[in-house]
N, C-alpha and C positions, 0 to 999 in steps of 0.2 A: 203435049202439045195443047190438049184442052185446059190445063191449069195455066199455061202462059197467056192463052188468050183471054181466060178469066181474070188474070192479073191485070192485063192491059186494058180490058173493059173497065174494070174497077178503078184504074188509075185516071182514065179519061172521064168516069163518072165523078170522082172526086173533084178533078179540075172543073167540071161543069158547074158543080154545087158551089165550090168556093168563088168562081168567077160570078155566078148568079147572086150570091150573098153580097159580094162586093158592089155589083150593079145596083142591087136593092138600096145597100147603104148609101151610096152616092147619089141616088134618086132622093132618097129620105133627106138627106143633106141639103140637096138643091130645092126641096120643098119648103124648108124652114124660111121663115119671113125675116127674121131679126138676124141675119147672116153678116157679120162684120168681116168675113174673110172672103169677099168676093174679089176676083182679079180685075174686073171691070166695074169701078165704082159709078154709079149714076150721077154725075155731077153737071148741073146745069148752070152755065155761066150767063 
């Protein structure tokens, strides 16, 4: 029982680390100024 609980807790911890790393990565990408891959380009007519 305790072993299964530890495995489940470890799995959720691993997921939290992965999602935190992805979030940090996307925030770092969004901070870059010379980003040519924006979905909405700032075009002034």
